[in-house]
C-alpha positions as YAML, in Angstrom:
chain: A
units: angstrom
residues:
- id: 1
  name: MET
  ca: [17.93, 12.81, 11.20]
- id: 2
  name: PRO
  ca: [14.73, 12.70, 13.99]
- id: 3
  name: GLY
  ca: [14.59, 8.47, 14.98]
- id: 4
  name: CYS
  ca: [18.08, 8.18, 14.23]
- id: 5
  name: ARG
  ca: [20.11, 6.21, 17.39]
- id: 6
  name: ARG
  ca: [23.10, 7.68, 18.38]
- id: 7
  name: GLY
  ca: [25.39, 5.92, 20.21]
- id: 8
  name: ARG
  ca: [28.87, 6.32, 21.32]
- id: 9
  name: GLY
  ca: [29.76, 6.20, 17.37]
- id: 10
  name: GLY
  ca: [27.66, 8.91, 16.79]
- id: 11
  name: THR
  ca: [24.57, 8.09, 14.13]
- id: 12
  name: VAL
  ca: [24.10, 5.54, 11.89]
- id: 13
  name: ALA
  ca: [25.15, 7.28, 9.11]
- id: 14
  name: GLU
  ca: [28.80, 8.20, 10.64]
- id: 15
  name: LEU
  ca: [29.39, 4.80, 11.33]
- id: 16
  name: MET
  ca: [28.77, 3.81, 7.86]
- id: 17
  name: ARG
  ca: [31.35, 6.72, 6.81]
- id: 18
  name: LYS
  ca: [33.75, 5.78, 9.20]
- id: 19
  name: LEU
  ca: [33.25, 2.06, 8.79]
- id: 20
  name: ALA
  ca: [33.73, 2.37, 4.67]
- id: 21
  name: LYS
  ca: [36.65, 4.56, 4.71]
- id: 22
  name: PHE
  ca: [37.81, 1.96, 6.92]
- id: 23
  name: LEU
  ca: [37.34, -0.84, 4.74]
- id: 24
  name: PHE
  ca: [37.86, 1.49, 1.16]
- id: 25
  name: GLY
  ca: [41.01, 3.51, 2.51]
- id: 26
  name: LYS
  ca: [39.17, 6.53, 1.69]
- id: 27
  name: ASP
  ca: [36.08, 9.26, 2.44]
- id: 28
  name: LEU
  ca: [33.09, 8.18, 0.27]
- id: 29
  name: GLY
  ca: [33.02, 11.82, -1.24]
- id: 30
  name: SER
  ca: [31.36, 11.09, -4.66]
- id: 31
  name: GLU
  ca: [27.38, 9.60, -4.90]
- id: 32
  name: THR
  ca: [28.56, 6.94, -7.25]
- id: 33
  name: ILE
  ca: [31.60, 5.45, -4.57]
- id: 34
  name: ARG
  ca: [28.96, 5.95, -1.48]
- id: 35
  name: TYR
  ca: [25.73, 4.24, -3.84]
- id: 36
  name: LEU
  ca: [28.80, 0.94, -3.97]
- id: 37
  name: ALA
  ca: [29.52, 1.33, -0.42]
- id: 38
  name: ALA
  ca: [26.05, 1.41, 0.63]
- id: 39
  name: GLY
  ca: [25.42, -0.95, -1.68]
- id: 40
  name: ALA
  ca: [28.08, -3.51, -0.74]
- id: 41
  name: PHE
  ca: [26.54, -3.35, 2.87]
- id: 42
  name: THR
  ca: [23.05, -3.80, 1.73]
- id: 43
  name: THR
  ca: [24.23, -6.68, -0.18]
- id: 44
  name: VAL
  ca: [26.25, -7.94, 2.56]
- id: 45
  name: VAL
  ca: [22.97, -7.49, 4.55]
- id: 46
  name: ASN
  ca: [20.70, -9.42, 2.25]
- id: 47
  name: PHE
  ca: [22.81, -12.30, 1.44]
- id: 48
  name: GLY
  ca: [23.90, -13.02, 5.20]
- id: 49
  name: VAL
  ca: [19.89, -12.56, 6.05]
- id: 50
  name: PHE
  ca: [18.99, -15.07, 2.84]
- id: 51
  name: THR
  ca: [22.18, -17.89, 3.98]
- id: 52
  name: LEU
  ca: [20.77, -17.70, 7.42]
- id: 53
  name: MET
  ca: [17.14, -18.34, 6.52]
- id: 54
  name: TYR
  ca: [17.95, -21.17, 3.64]
- id: 55
  name: TYR
  ca: [20.77, -23.16, 5.14]
- id: 56
  name: VAL
  ca: [20.39, -22.45, 8.77]
- id: 57
  name: VAL
  ca: [16.23, -22.10, 9.29]
- id: 58
  name: LYS
  ca: [16.09, -24.27, 6.10]
- id: 59
  name: LEU
  ca: [13.06, -22.10, 4.48]
- id: 60
  name: SER
  ca: [13.05, -22.59, 0.45]
- id: 61
  name: VAL
  ca: [14.73, -20.58, -1.64]
- id: 62
  name: THR
  ca: [12.03, -18.25, -2.49]
- id: 63
  name: VAL
  ca: [11.14, -17.33, 1.04]
- id: 64
  name: SER
  ca: [14.60, -17.26, 2.08]
- id: 65
  name: ASN
  ca: [15.22, -14.77, -0.69]
- id: 66
  name: VAL
  ca: [11.83, -12.64, 0.09]
- id: 67
  name: ILE
  ca: [12.87, -12.38, 3.64]
- id: 68
  name: SER
  ca: [16.35, -11.38, 3.01]
- id: 69
  name: ILE
  ca: [15.55, -8.81, 0.31]
- id: 70
  name: SER
  ca: [12.68, -7.19, 2.84]
- id: 71
  name: VAL
  ca: [15.43, -6.50, 5.80]
- id: 72
  name: ALA
  ca: [17.47, -5.28, 3.03]
- id: 73
  name: ILE
  ca: [15.11, -2.57, 1.58]
- id: 74
  name: VAL
  ca: [14.83, -1.07, 5.15]
- id: 75
  name: PHE
  ca: [18.27, -0.92, 5.29]
- id: 76
  name: ALA
  ca: [19.19, 0.42, 1.88]
- id: 77
  name: TYR
  ca: [16.75, 3.19, 2.75]
- id: 78
  name: ALA
  ca: [18.36, 4.48, 5.52]
- id: 79
  name: ALA
  ca: [21.87, 4.05, 3.97]
- id: 80
  name: ASN
  ca: [20.76, 5.82, 0.52]
- id: 81
  name: LYS
  ca: [18.64, 8.68, 2.37]
- id: 82
  name: LEU
  ca: [21.35, 9.72, 4.66]
- id: 83
  name: VAL
  ca: [24.73, 8.41, 3.04]
- id: 84
  name: VAL
  ca: [24.07, 7.94, -0.67]
- id: 85
  name: PHE
  ca: [21.63, 10.85, -1.67]
- id: 86
  name: ARG
  ca: [21.99, 12.81, 1.64]
- id: 87
  name: LYS
  ca: [18.83, 14.07, 1.46]
- id: 88
  name: ARG
  ca: [16.32, 15.67, 3.72]
- id: 89
  name: SER
  ca: [12.30, 15.51, 3.94]
- id: 90
  name: GLY
  ca: [11.03, 18.62, 4.51]
- id: 91
  name: SER
  ca: [7.85, 17.35, 6.28]
- id: 92
  name: PHE
  ca: [6.53, 14.35, 7.34]
- id: 93
  name: ALA
  ca: [4.19, 14.06, 3.78]
- id: 94
  name: GLU
  ca: [7.33, 14.44, 1.85]
- id: 95
  name: LEU
  ca: [9.08, 11.75, 3.54]
- id: 96
  name: ALA
  ca: [5.93, 9.01, 3.52]
- id: 97
  name: LEU
  ca: [5.99, 9.65, 0.09]
- id: 98
  name: GLU
  ca: [9.44, 9.40, -0.47]
- id: 99
  name: PHE
  ca: [9.70, 6.23, 1.51]
- id: 100
  name: GLY
  ca: [6.65, 4.83, -0.53]
- id: 101
  name: LYS
  ca: [8.32, 5.23, -4.03]
- id: 102
  name: PHE
  ca: [11.54, 3.61, -2.43]
- id: 103
  name: VAL
  ca: [9.47, 0.86, -1.14]
- id: 104
  name: GLY
  ca: [7.23, 0.16, -4.37]
- id: 105
  name: SER
  ca: [10.63, 0.57, -6.90]
- id: 106
  name: ARG
  ca: [12.39, -2.19, -4.47]
- id: 107
  name: LEU
  ca: [9.22, -4.61, -4.38]
- id: 108
  name: PHE
  ca: [9.48, -4.16, -8.07]
- id: 109
  name: THR
  ca: [13.43, -5.11, -8.41]
- id: 110
  name: MET
  ca: [12.63, -7.81, -5.45]
- id: 111
  name: ALA
  ca: [10.20, -9.12, -8.11]
- id: 112
  name: LEU
  ca: [12.89, -9.03, -10.70]
- id: 113
  name: GLU
  ca: [15.55, -10.73, -8.28]
- id: 114
  name: VAL
  ca: [13.52, -13.51, -7.07]
- id: 115
  name: GLY
  ca: [12.21, -14.08, -10.98]
- id: 116
  name: ALA
  ca: [16.05, -14.11, -11.72]
- id: 117
  name: VAL
  ca: [17.20, -16.43, -8.53]
- id: 118
  name: GLU
  ca: [14.62, -18.86, -10.22]
- id: 119
  name: LEU
  ca: [15.67, -18.64, -13.43]
- id: 120
  name: PHE
  ca: [19.36, -19.03, -12.55]
- id: 121
  name: TYR
  ca: [18.78, -21.60, -9.86]
- id: 122
  name: GLY
  ca: [15.69, -23.35, -11.39]
- id: 123
  name: ALA
  ca: [15.97, -23.55, -15.10]
- id: 124
  name: LEU
  ca: [19.51, -23.21, -15.68]
- id: 125
  name: GLY
  ca: [20.57, -25.06, -12.62]
- id: 126
  name: LEU
  ca: [23.13, -22.75, -10.17]
- id: 127
  name: ASP
  ca: [24.01, -22.74, -6.90]
- id: 128
  name: ALA
  ca: [21.59, -20.83, -4.89]
- id: 129
  name: ARG
  ca: [24.50, -18.71, -3.74]
- id: 130
  name: LEU
  ca: [25.50, -18.18, -7.28]
- id: 131
  name: GLY
  ca: [22.25, -17.32, -8.67]
- id: 132
  name: LYS
  ca: [21.47, -15.04, -5.98]
- id: 133
  name: ILE
  ca: [25.23, -13.08, -6.64]
- id: 134
  name: SER
  ca: [23.96, -13.34, -10.60]
- id: 135
  name: ALA
  ca: [21.12, -11.85, -9.54]
- id: 136
  name: GLN
  ca: [22.08, -9.25, -7.81]
- id: 137
  name: ALA
  ca: [24.43, -7.87, -10.16]
- id: 138
  name: ILE
  ca: [21.79, -7.18, -12.00]
- id: 139
  name: VAL
  ca: [19.46, -5.42, -9.11]
- id: 140
  name: VAL
  ca: [22.01, -3.29, -8.00]
- id: 141
  name: VAL
  ca: [22.21, -0.96, -11.69]
- id: 142
  name: VAL
  ca: [18.45, -1.07, -11.94]
- id: 143
  name: ASN
  ca: [18.20, 0.46, -8.09]
- id: 144
  name: TYR
  ca: [20.71, 2.70, -8.95]
- id: 145
  name: LEU
  ca: [19.01, 4.30, -11.72]
- id: 146
  name: ILE
  ca: [15.55, 4.33, -9.90]
- id: 147
  name: SER
  ca: [16.95, 6.08, -7.14]
- id: 148
  name: LYS
  ca: [18.27, 8.73, -8.85]
- id: 149
  name: LEU
  ca: [16.03, 8.91, -11.10]
- id: 150
  name: ILE
  ca: [12.82, 8.93, -9.11]
- id: 151
  name: VAL
  ca: [13.00, 8.63, -5.34]
- id: 152
  name: PHE
  ca: [15.85, 10.99, -4.76]
- id: 153
  name: ARG
  ca: [16.01, 13.24, -7.22]
- id: 154
  name: LYS
  ca: [16.84, 16.47, -6.85]
- id: 155
  name: ARG
  ca: [14.09, 19.52, -7.25]
...
C-alpha cells in the first residue's frame, strides 16, 4: 500500500502478522481471528495511551479517554484495512470515502465508549481502568459489526 512504511521486517501488515503468530501461536487465517488480534493490539494502544495520559500526565479521565481513543482509531484503520479485511482501494476517492466512514463510525463508538466509561467510573464508582475495560468490551463488538457491514463490506 502506498505510504506503508517498510523497514527491515517488511511492511507494517507483515510485522503485525508475525507478531500475532508469535503471540497466538498460529497464522491468522480467518477474518474473525485477525479482527480479534487487531482488536487486541488496538486495545493495548488505547489502554496504554489512556494510562499514560491519566496516570502520568494527570489529565482528566474524559480527556485521557478522548486522546487514547483518537490514537487507537488511526491505528485501527490501518490494522483493519491491511490485516483484517485485506481491502485495497481502487482510487483516492474510494480511499477517502472508506476512511471517512471508518472515522465516522469510530467517532460514534468513541462517544459510546466515553459515555460508558463515565457511567462505570462516575455513576457506578468503578476504578477508571476497570470502567475503561468494561466499555471497550461493548465497543469491540459494535466496531466489528460496523466495519464488516458498512466500512469494509465486500461489493
